[in-house]
N, CA and C atoms as an extended XYZ file, in Angstrom:
342
Properties=species:S:1:pos:R:3:atomname:S:1:resname:S:1:resid:I:1 pbc="F F F"
N       162.387      168.551      141.207 N   MET     1
C       163.058      167.737      142.193 CA  MET     1
C       162.051      166.734      142.763 C   MET     1
N       162.529      165.557      143.002 N   ILE     2
C       161.673      164.507      143.536 CA  ILE     2
C       161.740      164.546      145.055 C   ILE     2
N       160.566      164.545      145.647 N   GLY     3
C       160.507      164.603      147.099 CA  GLY     3
C       159.973      163.311      147.690 C   GLY     3
N       159.951      163.232      148.970 N   SER     4
C       159.448      162.071      149.682 CA  SER     4
C       157.980      161.844      149.325 C   SER     4
N       157.643      160.624      148.969 N   GLY     5
C       156.265      160.297      148.617 CA  GLY     5
C       155.951      160.465      147.137 C   GLY     5
N       156.845      161.095      146.375 N   ASP     6
C       156.630      161.225      144.933 CA  ASP     6
C       156.801      159.861      144.261 C   ASP     6
N       156.066      159.657      143.201 N   GLU     7
C       156.163      158.412      142.444 CA  GLU     7
C       156.524      158.731      141.002 C   GLU     7
N       157.300      157.844      140.406 N   ILE     8
C       157.680      157.988      139.009 CA  ILE     8
C       157.197      156.746      138.269 C   ILE     8
N       156.520      156.960      137.165 N   ALA     9
C       156.067      155.840      136.332 CA  ALA     9
C       156.950      155.775      135.094 C   ALA     9
N       157.490      154.601      134.833 N   ILE    10
C       158.312      154.395      133.643 CA  ILE    10
C       157.566      153.419      132.749 C   ILE    10
N       157.294      153.855      131.537 N   GLU    11
C       156.553      153.015      130.605 CA  GLU    11
C       157.409      152.754      129.373 C   GLU    11
N       157.400      151.502      128.931 N   TYR    12
C       158.147      151.107      127.748 CA  TYR    12
C       157.192      150.528      126.727 C   TYR    12
N       157.500      150.756      125.487 N   GLU    13
C       156.752      150.108      124.419 CA  GLU    13
C       157.672      149.035      123.846 C   GLU    13
N       157.364      147.779      124.145 N   TYR    14
C       158.176      146.675      123.661 CA  TYR    14
C       157.752      146.312      122.252 C   TYR    14
N       158.727      145.981      121.415 N   LEU    15
C       158.455      145.565      120.059 CA  LEU    15
C       158.631      144.061      119.936 C   LEU    15
N       157.749      143.434      119.183 N   LEU    16
C       157.842      142.016      118.881 CA  LEU    16
C       158.709      141.886      117.635 C   LEU    16
N       159.796      141.102      117.717 N   LYS    17
C       160.721      140.973      116.587 CA  LYS    17
C       161.041      139.509      116.323 C   LYS    17
N       161.323      139.215      115.060 N   SER    18
C       161.823      137.886      114.691 CA  SER    18
C       163.311      138.013      114.388 C   SER    18
N       164.049      136.946      114.673 N   HIS    19
C       165.493      136.901      114.455 CA  HIS    19
C       165.792      135.619      113.685 C   HIS    19
N       166.267      135.773      112.448 N   VAL    20
C       166.516      134.624      111.584 CA  VAL    20
C       168.010      134.346      111.531 C   VAL    20
N       168.367      133.076      111.693 N   VAL    21
C       169.748      132.614      111.590 CA  VAL    21
C       169.817      131.716      110.363 C   VAL    21
N       170.725      132.034      109.465 N   THR    22
C       170.857      131.251      108.229 CA  THR    22
C       172.293      130.778      108.047 C   THR    22
N       172.673      129.708      108.741 N   PRO    23
C       174.025      129.170      108.561 CA  PRO    23
C       174.224      128.718      107.111 C   PRO    23
N       175.429      128.811      106.639 N   ARG    24
C       175.727      128.501      105.243 CA  ARG    24
C       175.373      127.063      104.871 C   ARG    24
N       175.712      126.106      105.705 N   ASP    25
C       175.515      124.699      105.349 CA  ASP    25
C       174.452      123.991      106.192 C   ASP    25
N       173.612      124.745      106.851 N   LYS    26
C       172.572      124.164      107.727 CA  LYS    26
C       171.229      124.807      107.416 C   LYS    26
N       170.151      124.205      107.908 N   PRO    27
C       168.827      124.826      107.736 CA  PRO    27
C       168.735      126.145      108.503 C   PRO    27
N       167.869      127.023      108.057 N   ALA    28
C       167.645      128.302      108.730 CA  ALA    28
C       166.724      128.105      109.933 C   ALA    28
N       166.855      129.023      110.907 N   TRP    29
C       166.065      128.986      112.134 CA  TRP    29
C       165.529      130.378      112.422 C   TRP    29
N       164.423      130.447      113.181 N   VAL    30
C       163.880      131.727      113.613 CA  VAL    30
C       163.613      131.685      115.116 C   VAL    30
N       163.853      132.823      115.763 N   ALA    31
C       163.525      133.000      117.175 CA  ALA    31
C       162.820      134.350      117.296 C   ALA    31
N       162.142      134.563      118.417 N   PHE    32
C       161.378      135.790      118.608 CA  PHE    32
C       161.745      136.447      119.930 C   PHE    32
N       161.689      137.782      119.936 N   THR    33
C       161.874      138.546      121.166 CA  THR    33
C       160.732      139.534      121.311 C   THR    33
N       160.468      139.892      122.552 N   PHE    34
C       159.487      140.928      122.870 CA  PHE    34
C       160.187      141.880      123.824 C   PHE    34
N       160.617      143.022      123.281 N   GLY    35
C       161.424      143.934      124.090 CA  GLY    35
C       162.689      143.221      124.522 C   GLY    35
N       163.010      143.244      125.804 N   PRO    36
C       164.244      142.607      126.273 CA  PRO    36
C       164.133      141.100      126.457 C   PRO    36
N       162.949      140.533      126.295 N   TRP    37
C       162.749      139.113      126.566 CA  TRP    37
C       162.911      138.245      125.330 C   TRP    37
N       163.724      137.201      125.442 N   ALA    38
C       163.737      136.131      124.440 CA  ALA    38
C       162.500      135.300      124.722 C   ALA    38
N       161.731      134.980      123.685 N   LEU    39
C       160.517      134.189      123.875 CA  LEU    39
C       160.827      132.704      123.689 C   LEU    39
N       160.205      131.871      124.511 N   ALA    40
C       160.466      130.440      124.481 CA  ALA    40
C       159.192      129.646      124.720 C   ALA    40
N       159.193      128.437      124.197 N   GLN    41
C       158.099      127.483      124.395 CA  GLN    41
C       158.538      126.496      125.462 C   GLN    41
N       157.651      126.157      126.390 N   THR    42
C       157.927      125.075      127.323 CA  THR    42
C       157.619      123.777      126.601 C   THR    42
N       158.626      122.935      126.453 N   THR    43
C       158.433      121.680      125.733 CA  THR    43
C       157.989      120.583      126.674 C   THR    43
N       157.290      119.627      126.127 N   ASP    44
C       156.837      118.462      126.874 CA  ASP    44
C       157.559      117.260      126.276 C   ASP    44
N       158.377      116.616      127.050 N   GLY    45
C       159.182      115.503      126.558 CA  GLY    45
C       158.398      114.407      125.866 C   GLY    45
N       157.107      114.278      126.157 N   SER    46
C       156.310      113.210      125.553 CA  SER    46
C       155.640      113.636      124.249 C   SER    46
N       155.623      114.931      123.959 N   ALA    47
C       154.937      115.417      122.755 CA  ALA    47
C       155.936      115.578      121.599 C   ALA    47
N       155.458      115.350      120.390 N   ALA    48
C       156.289      115.541      119.205 CA  ALA    48
C       156.549      117.030      119.007 C   ALA    48
N       157.742      117.352      118.553 N   ILE    49
C       158.092      118.748      118.282 CA  ILE    49
C       157.428      119.173      116.980 C   ILE    49
N       156.688      120.264      117.028 N   VAL    50
C       155.995      120.797      115.855 CA  VAL    50
C       156.831      121.947      115.306 C   VAL    50
N       157.053      121.945      114.003 N   GLU    51
C       157.794      123.016      113.336 CA  GLU    51
C       156.805      123.832      112.503 C   GLU    51
N       156.224      124.889      113.067 N   PRO    52
C       155.158      125.635      112.391 CA  PRO    52
C       155.608      126.534      111.237 C   PRO    52
N       156.923      126.741      111.078 N   PHE    53
C       157.391      127.694      110.070 CA  PHE    53
C       158.080      127.042      108.878 C   PHE    53
N       158.063      125.726      108.797 N   ILE    54
C       158.723      125.027      107.689 CA  ILE    54
C       158.153      125.518      106.358 C   ILE    54
N       159.055      125.956      105.484 N   GLY    55
C       158.654      126.380      104.151 CA  GLY    55
C       157.979      127.747      104.073 C   GLY    55
N       157.906      128.474      105.194 N   LYS    56
C       157.266      129.797      105.190 CA  LYS    56
C       158.333      130.881      105.122 C   LYS    56
N       158.003      132.004      104.534 N   ASP    57
C       158.949      133.090      104.335 CA  ASP    57
C       158.930      134.042      105.530 C   ASP    57
N       159.368      133.551      106.677 N   VAL    58
C       159.350      134.336      107.910 CA  VAL    58
C       160.205      135.603      107.821 C   VAL    58
N       161.405      135.563      107.212 N   PRO    59
C       162.226      136.779      107.204 CA  PRO    59
C       161.579      137.982      106.530 C   PRO    59
N       160.660      137.772      105.614 N   ARG    60
C       160.067      138.883      104.878 CA  ARG    60
C       158.824      139.460      105.557 C   ARG    60
N       158.329      138.839      106.606 N   ALA    61
C       157.105      139.302      107.270 CA  ALA    61
C       157.426      139.777      108.689 C   ALA    61
N       156.642      140.715      109.174 N   ALA    62
C       156.795      141.182      110.555 CA  ALA    62
C       156.468      140.044      111.511 C   ALA    62
N       157.107      140.049      112.686 N   ALA    63
C       156.869      138.992      113.666 CA  ALA    63
C       155.391      138.896      114.033 C   ALA    63
N       154.692      140.030      114.027 N   SER    64
C       153.266      140.019      114.384 CA  SER    64
C       152.429      139.270      113.348 C   SER    64
N       152.997      139.010      112.189 N   HIS    65
C       152.312      138.193      111.181 CA  HIS    65
C       152.246      136.735      111.636 C   HIS    65
N       153.196      136.314      112.460 N   TRP    66
C       153.304      134.915      112.893 CA  TRP    66
C       152.830      134.684      114.325 C   TRP    66
N       152.890      135.705      115.169 N   LEU    67
C       152.523      135.557      116.581 CA  LEU    67
C       151.386      136.505      116.926 C   LEU    67
N       150.521      136.052      117.836 N   GLU    68
C       149.443      136.913      118.308 CA  GLU    68
C       149.421      136.893      119.830 C   GLU    68
N       149.069      138.016      120.453 N   PRO    69
C       149.005      138.055      121.922 CA  PRO    69
C       148.044      137.001      122.450 C   PRO    69
N       148.388      136.446      123.599 N   HIS    70
C       147.573      135.409      124.229 CA  HIS    70
C       147.559      135.689      125.726 C   HIS    70
N       146.429      135.501      126.366 N   ALA    71
C       146.326      135.730      127.813 CA  ALA    71
C       147.172      134.695      128.550 C   ALA    71
N       148.094      135.165      129.390 N   SER    72
C       148.922      134.237      130.160 CA  SER    72
C       148.119      133.702      131.334 C   SER    72
N       148.482      132.506      131.835 N   PRO    73
C       147.736      131.908      132.952 CA  PRO    73
C       147.645      132.816      134.175 C   PRO    73
N       148.737      133.550      134.482 N   ASP    74
C       148.695      134.420      135.664 CA  ASP    74
C       148.387      135.872      135.312 C   ASP    74
N       148.308      136.176      134.017 N   GLY    75
C       147.974      137.527      133.586 CA  GLY    75
C       149.110      138.523      133.683 C   GLY    75
N       150.267      138.098      134.203 N   ALA    76
C       151.361      139.036      134.406 CA  ALA    76
C       152.436      138.962      133.320 C   ALA    76
N       152.646      137.786      132.747 N   LEU    77
C       153.721      137.623      131.768 CA  LEU    77
C       153.217      137.820      130.346 C   LEU    77
N       154.019      138.442      129.496 N   PRO    78
C       153.619      138.543      128.090 CA  PRO    78
C       153.658      137.155      127.468 C   PRO    78
N       152.595      136.784      126.796 N   THR    79
C       152.495      135.463      126.178 CA  THR    79
C       151.960      135.634      124.769 C   THR    79
N       152.529      134.858      123.842 N   PHE    80
C       152.106      134.899      122.446 CA  PHE    80
C       151.830      133.488      121.964 C   PHE    80
N       150.879      133.363      121.061 N   ARG    81
C       150.570      132.081      120.436 CA  ARG    81
C       151.039      132.148      118.994 C   ARG    81
N       151.729      131.079      118.547 N   VAL    82
C       152.074      130.985      117.136 CA  VAL    82
C       150.759      130.771      116.413 C   VAL    82
N       150.425      131.654      115.477 N   LYS    83
C       149.124      131.604      114.803 CA  LYS    83
C       148.863      130.234      114.185 C   LYS    83
N       147.622      129.810      114.297 N   ASN    84
C       147.138      128.529      113.758 CA  ASN    84
C       147.789      127.320      114.406 C   ASN    84
N       148.288      127.479      115.642 N   THR    85
C       148.867      126.353      116.389 CA  THR    85
C       148.461      126.469      117.853 C   THR    85
N       148.888      125.486      118.640 N   ASP    86
C       148.702      125.532      120.096 CA  ASP    86
C       150.004      125.923      120.794 C   ASP    86
N       151.004      126.361      120.040 N   ILE    87
C       152.311      126.687      120.603 CA  ILE    87
C       152.256      128.062      121.262 C   ILE    87
N       152.589      128.092      122.562 N   LEU    88
C       152.632      129.347      123.322 CA  LEU    88
C       154.074      129.707      123.621 C   LEU    88
N       154.391      130.985      123.479 N   LEU    89
C       155.723      131.497      123.778 CA  LEU    89
C       155.611      132.549      124.870 C   LEU    89
N       156.508      132.459      125.824 N   GLY    90
C       156.583      133.442      126.895 CA  GLY    90
C       158.040      133.746      127.173 C   GLY    90
N       158.326      134.605      128.150 N   PRO    91
C       159.716      134.930      128.461 CA  PRO    91
C       160.523      133.669      128.769 C   PRO    91
N       161.756      133.624      128.245 N   PHE    92
C       162.627      132.461      128.406 CA  PHE    92
C       162.751      132.045      129.860 C   PHE    92
N       162.917      133.018      130.754 N   TYR    93
C       163.145      132.691      132.160 CA  TYR    93
C       161.970      131.933      132.793 C   TYR    93
N       160.795      132.015      132.193 N   SER    94
C       159.627      131.354      132.772 CA  SER    94
C       159.285      130.044      132.063 C   SER    94
N       160.037      129.683      131.023 N   ALA    95
C       159.747      128.470      130.254 CA  ALA    95
C       160.561      127.298      130.793 C   ALA    95
N       160.011      126.113      130.654 N   GLY    96
C       160.712      124.914      131.075 CA  GLY    96
C       160.452      124.578      132.535 C   GLY    96
N       160.984      123.442      132.924 N   SER    97
C       160.855      122.956      134.298 CA  SER    97
C       162.016      122.007      134.555 C   SER    97
N       161.999      121.326      135.684 N   VAL    98
C       163.067      120.364      135.962 CA  VAL    98
C       162.964      119.139      135.054 C   VAL    98
N       161.809      118.925      134.448 N   VAL    99
C       161.590      117.774      133.579 CA  VAL    99
C       161.716      118.149      132.098 C   VAL    99
N       161.322      119.345      131.742 N   THR   100
C       161.329      119.784      130.347 CA  THR   100
C       162.218      121.001      130.187 C   THR   100
N       162.412      121.411      128.976 N   GLY   101
C       163.256      122.571      128.735 CA  GLY   101
C       162.577      123.602      127.873 C   GLY   101
N       163.178      124.775      127.779 N   PRO   102
C       162.628      125.802      126.901 CA  PRO   102
C       163.109      125.583      125.468 C   PRO   102
N       162.308      125.983      124.530 N   ARG   103
C       162.652      125.924      123.108 CA  ARG   103
C       162.543      127.343      122.565 C   ARG   103
N       163.633      127.853      122.008 N   THR   104
C       163.635      129.232      121.531 CA  THR   104
C       163.702      129.347      120.020 C   THR   104
N       164.237      128.350      119.323 N   TYR   105
C       164.399      128.419      117.867 CA  TYR   105
C       163.477      127.437      117.153 C   TYR   105
N       162.990      127.856      115.986 N   PHE   106
C       162.122      127.019      115.147 CA  PHE   106
C       162.734      126.931      113.746 C   PHE   106
N       162.661      125.754      113.147 N   ARG   107
C       163.247      125.547      111.814 CA  ARG   107
C       162.461      126.277      110.731 C   ARG   107
N       163.184      126.723      109.709 N   LEU   108
C       162.579      127.360      108.555 CA  LEU   108
C       162.804      126.542      107.277 C   LEU   108
N       163.623      125.511      107.368 N   ALA   109
C       163.966      124.738      106.168 CA  ALA   109
C       162.749      124.107      105.544 C   ALA   109
N       162.735      123.990      104.207 N   PRO   110
C       161.631      123.293      103.557 CA  PRO   110
C       161.639      121.817      103.947 C   PRO   110
N       160.490      121.111      103.894 N   PRO   111
C       160.388      119.729      104.335 CA  PRO   111
C       161.424      118.794      103.709 C   PRO   111
N       161.808      119.000      102.440 N   GLU   112
C       162.745      118.084      101.793 CA  GLU   112
C       164.156      118.197      102.389 C   GLU   112
N       164.449      119.288      103.132 N   ASP   113
C       165.753      119.442      103.748 CA  ASP   113
C       165.826      118.821      105.135 C   ASP   113
N       164.741      118.325      105.656 N   MET   114
C       164.727      117.781      107.016 CA  MET   114
C       165.325      116.396      107.062 C   MET   114
C-alpha cells in the first residue's frame, strides 16, 4: 500500500522507429518516432530543404541506422541528428515557431522521380 510521502518511479524504454509511406502513384516518404513522440525538424524559411534519404533503402534498415542521439540545447528533450547531416529532429510539439513550421516527413524517391 502506498502511504503519505511514498514515491513511485515510472520508467519507460522508448524505441526509435521509422514509418514509411508508399502511396501507389506518388514518391515514398519516411517519418520517425521515439516512443510516443513524432519527431520533427524545425524548418527555416530561408534555407533550402535537404532530402537526406533520397535513393536510400530506409525501409530495410533500423531507424538507428539513420538517426543518432544528439544533445538538446536544454538537455531535457530527446533530440536526434540525421547521420551525416546538420538536420536535428526533436518532439513535434517543440518544433517550429510563428515564422517556421515543423517538418515530419522526408522523401525516399530516387532523384529522377523528383
